[in-house]
N, C-alpha and C positions, 0 to 999 in steps of 0.2 A: 461629447459635443452635443449641444442642445439644438434641435431642429424645430423650425417653426411649422405650425400646422397650416397648410394651404387653405383649408376650409375656414379657419378662424380669420385669416388675413382677408379672405374674400368677403366674409361677413362684415368685417371692420370697414371695408371699402363701401359696402352697401349702406351701412348705418351712418357713415360720415355725413352725407347730405342731410340726414335727419337731424343730427346734432347741430348742424349749421342753422337749420330752420328754427329749431327749438331755442337755441341760446343766442345766436348772433342777430337774428332778425329783430327780436324785442330790443336788443341794445341799439340797433340801427334806428329803430323807431324813436327811441328816447333821445339819442344824440341829434337826430335831425329835427326834433321838436314835433314829430307827428303826434296826432291826438288819437288815443285809443279809447279813452273813457270820457267823452264829452258830457255824458249824463251827470257827472259829478258836479257840474256848475249850473245845473238847472235850478230854477226858482219856482215859487208858487206851489201848486199841487204836484209838480214833478220834482220837487226838492228831494234829494236823496237822503236815506237814513244814515246815521253816523256809522252804522255797521259797514256800509260800503267803503268808507274811508279806512275802517278797521281791517278790511281785507288785506291791505298792504301795511298800514301804519299800526301794527298789532300792539306794540308796547304803549304807544300814546293812547290808543283807543281804550285799553284796559285801565290806564291811569285815569282817564277822563270818566269812564263809566262809573267809578267809585267816588267821584268828586262831587262837591256841592254844586258845581255847574250842571252836571247831569241830573241832579235832583232838584234843580231850582223851581220846577213846576210841580213835581210829584211829592215833594216833602210835606209832611203833616203840618209843619209850621206855616208854610206858605198857604196851604189850603185853608187852614183855620183862620189865619190872620187876614185873608181876603174874603172870608165868608163864602167858601166854596167857589172861588175864582170870580166873584161878582165885581171886584175892583179891576176892571178891564184895563185901566191905564197902567197897571203893573206888568202886563203881559209883554209889552215891547222889550223889556229887559229880561224877563223870565223865560220867554220863548221867542227870541229875536230871529227874524229871517237873516238880517245882516246888520252889523254895526256901521257899515260903510255908507253913511247917509248924512247929509247936512240937516235934514229935517228930523222929526221924531222917528225913533226906531219903530218899524212896523213888525207886529208879531206874525209868526207863521200860523197857518191854518192846518198844518200837517205835521205829524211826528211831534206833537206838543209834549208828549211824555218824555222826550229827550232833553227838555229844558234848553240850556245854552249848549247847542251842539257844535260840531266842527265848522260847518258853513257859517254859523253866526259870527265867528271871529275871523274866518279865512276867506269868505266869498266877497270879492270886490269886483263889481261890474263884469260878471260872467267869467272871472278869472280867480283862481285860488291863490291868495297872497300868503306869504310867509316871511320869516326873518332873513332868509338868505336866498339868493337866486339859485335856481336848480333846473335841471332837465327832468321832465316828468311826462308820463303818458296822459296828462290832462293839462289844460291851460294853467300856467303858474307864473307869478311874478314875485320878485324879491322886494321887500319894503323893510330893510334892516332897521332903520332908526325908529320908525313908528312901532314896530313890534318889540323894541327894547325900551320904549318909553312908557311912563305911567299914563300918558294920554290915552293909550289903547284901553286900559281898564277904566279910565275916567268917562268913557262913552256911556257907561251904565252906573258905575260907582262914583257919581258926580260929587256927592258931599265929601267923601273921603279924599277924592282927588283934589278938591279945592283946598281942603285942610293941608294936604301934603304940599301943594304949591306954595302955600303961605309960609312954610317953614324956611327961613333964610339962613339960620345959623347952624344947620346940621353939618357936621363934618362927614364928608363922604356919604351924603344922603342917599339911602337906598331907594330903588324904584320898587313898584309893586311886584314886578317879576323877580327881583333879587330875593325876596322873602317867600313869595307864594309859588314860585316856579323854579325850584333849585336847578342848578346847572348839572348837566350829565353829558358824557361822551359816549355816543352810540351811533349805530346806523339809523337813519331816519325811517327806513322800512325794514320789515323782517320777512316779507313774503318771498317765496321762491317763484321764478328765478331772479327776480329783480334785485334782491338784496345782495346778490353776488357781485354786482357791478357798482355798488355804492360804497364809498369809504365811510369810516366812522368820522363823525364831526361833533363839534360842541353844540349842544342843544339845551332844551329846557324840559323838565318833567311837567306834566299836565295834571297836577294835583289840586291846585287852587284852594288850598286849605290852610288853616292855622293850627289845627289840632296836632298834626304830625310835624309841622314845619317850625313852629316857634319853640325853641328849647326852654325848658324850665330852669333858667339860670339868670344871673344878674346882668347879662348883656342886653336883655330886652326890658324886663321889669325887675325892679329891685325892692326887696322887703328888708327892713332893718328894725330891730327892737332898740329903743332908746329910753332913757330916764326910768329905768326899772328900779322899783323899790318893793322889797318883800318884808313882811312882818310874820309873826307866828301864824296869823289867821287870814292874811290877805296879801295880794300882790297887785301892783298897778304899774302902768308904764304907757309908752306911746309907740304905736306902730307907724313907721315912716315908709310910705310907698312912693316910688319914683318911676316915671316912664323914662327909662334911661336910653332906649334904643329903638323904639317903634315910632316912625315918623308920621304918626297920625294919632288922634285921640283914642283912648281905650275906655269904653267900647267905641265903635265907629259905625257909620252907616246912616242912611236916610229914612228908611222905612222898617216896619216890623218891630219886634220886641228885641231891644238891644240892652242887655244888662250884664255888667261884671260885678260879681258879688265879692266883697272883701270879708272873709270870715276869720275871726280870732277865736280859737278854741282852747279851753283849759282841759288837758288830758290827765286822767288819773294814772296810777302805776300800772294798770292793766291795759292802758292805751285807749280807753273809752272816754268819750266827751262828758265831762261833768258840768260844764257851763260854756257859754259862747256869746260873742258879740258880733253883729253884722253891720256892714255899711254897703250901700249900693251906689254904683256909678251908672248914670244914664246920660245919653246924649240929649234927650228931650228936656231933662231937668237941669241941664247945663252943669252936671256934676262929673262929666267924663274927665279922665286924666289926660292932659295934653302932653305933647312931646317935651321932655325935660322937666315937667312939672313935678314938684315934690309936695306931698300932702301928709299931714299928721292926724292919726286916729287914736285918741286916748282910750284906755280900757282899765277896768278894775274888776278883779275876781276875789271872791271869798274862798279861802282854802279849807279843804277838808283833811289834807295831808301836809306834812312838812315839805315833802319833795313834790315838785310840780314841773310839768312840761307844758309849754304853750306853743301851739301851732297856728301860723297865719298862712292863709291861702288867698290868691286871687283866682276867681272861678268864672268862666264864661258859662252863663246859665240861660234857661229859656222860661217862657211864660208859665209853664206848668212845672218848672223845676225838674223836668225829666231828662235834661241834658246838663252834664257837669264836666266841664273841661278845665283842668288845672293849668293856669297860665304861669303862676309863680308860687313858690312855697318857701317858708322859713320856719325853723324850729328854735325855740329858746328853752333851755333846761337849767334848773337850779337845784 
């Protein structure tokens, strides 16, 4: 027969109130709507760092920290193209205090190195707004439809948003969030002890990127070789490029250097490039590829070998050509 230890039982009775305080009091605060962290909705020089949000929203914080939003101010491209930040009219969207304004977006004067931080998109009139209503230890309100609409992103990405709005014939037209913030099921917070009382729910990853999110396949951009003719010493044809599934132009955007390079390469038997042709797509030159647009790019190569391979790629590049992100790729072999 197992007998209980009176000393252990006594200790358990003494610790029970402690566990009540540690676990149930925070839960009571949240359920009742009591505010524990009012500093999270401060503005001006008291605006909190993104890391304060990351104390609880750990997964979202780490996604954001490596995103283009976090680097919107510190990136070399922005610094160079604004001549060391001398174009101050850009700062409203690159270091916004909050997008919730009917006037021009005002830049922050603090934590500018964080670029587009948490409060930029979530602070609305001293309340933190999000896609779903929730109990939280800070002021919070749910704005489901706004956070699921492209209008949210259009507060800064106005040119792309206007192009997106003009597309009428898209079947099941995707929003910005559909492509750039993939769905995920998880707990909204991961900090202890709060995460214990929150269920998993549908949410969005905070990556804000196209490099990891756009698959290199024909559902977004299509490349096709047509009218191919090969002789003993030459090959020619047409590369057909189509914006099959991106509901805005490629490239897109209002400012900065926006180029998508179409590269057609002749590869030898060792895989090295013997010859190549290039074509550039620019918004400013009105050569961007619009939604559902198909374009033909003819090419001709002189052959050094009877066997040839041609590789076509669409590449997002930069002014100094130090960035090379493949958006689509196609191989032709003969």
